[in-house]
N, C-alpha and C positions, 0 to 999 in steps of 0.2 A: 294412313295415306300411303299409297304405293306410287313411286316415281321410278320407272325403270326397274332396276333390281333393288332399290333402296326402299325400306319401310320406315316411315316416320310416325312416331307415336307421341301423343300428348294426352295427359290426364288432367281433368279439372275438378278441383275440390273447392267449392265456393260457399260462402255464407252470404246470402243476399240480404243486405240491410240498408238502412237509410243512408244515402250519400254514396253508395257504392256504384261504380259504373258498370256497364255491360261486360259480360264475360267474352274474352276474345283470345284467339290463338294466332300465332304468326308462324308460317312455314316458309323456309327458303327453298326454292326449287332448283337452285344452281343454274345450269344451262338449259334445263328442261322448260318447255313452253307450257306444259300442262301436267297435272297429276293424272296418272292412269286410272286410279280409283281413290275416291274419298269415302271412307267408311266411318260412320259414327255409331257407337254402341251407347245407347241411352241408359240411365240408371235403372229403368223399369224393364230392361231387356230388349226393347225395340231397337231395330237396326235400320239405319238409313244409309244408302249407298248412291254414289253418283260416279259416272265415268267421264274421262277426258275433261276434268275441271281446269279451266284456263288459269294461268298464273297472272301476276301483276295486277291483282284486283282484290277487292273485298268480296267475300261470298257469305251470304247470310243463310244459316241453316236453322230451321225450327223443327221442333218435335212434330212428327206427322199427325199426332192426335191433339195438338195444341188447340185449346178452345179460346176464342177471343173474348 
């Protein structure tokens, strides 16, 4: 995630099992109202990007090839 000149990185290593809740990240934006770029690099190499992602809310991101 890019906010101004700051780059924020989080990595998720999860074992999905019975009773385990959904995977979530929390990013603090400080004084910024939005993230300039949100970039997700999925384990299979797929990349998802979004620009001007607003703060102070939950944003759900799913893999672009996710089958229901």
